[in-house]
N, C-alpha and C positions, 0 to 999 in steps of 0.2 A: 622200628619199622617193616624189619622182617617177619618178627614174630605174628603180627596178625597174618600175615598170607600163610606163616606154616599151619597158626590155630584153625585155617578157615578150609584145611585139607588140600590147598594146592599142591599139588606133586612138581616136580623136575625143575624146579627153581636155578638155573644157569647164574643170572647176576640181577642185582637193582642197582639201577644207577637214578638219577634224578632226573625230575622231568626235563624235555629238550637236550640232552644228552645222547641221547641212545645214537646216535651217530658222529660222535667223537672217536675217530679212531687215530691211531698214528701207527706206520707202517709194521712195528710189531704188536700184535693184539692176545692178547690169553696165551701168551708162549708161541704163534706163530708167525712167520715173516709172511704178511698180506701180501706184497710184489711179488713175490714166488709162487704165494699159493693161487694169485688169484690169476696168474700169467701163463703163458708157456712158450714153451720155446721151439723153435721150428728150425731145423739145421736140412740147409739145400746142398 
């Protein structure tokens, strides 16, 4: 599946996932804690 992409000259492939699975996330994704990265802490 990846070889045709590389052969076509596409550059910068981050990841290849099955169709319909692009939004399947966990709280930890690619080594990042998404709940920490996508929220902010406000101290009053």
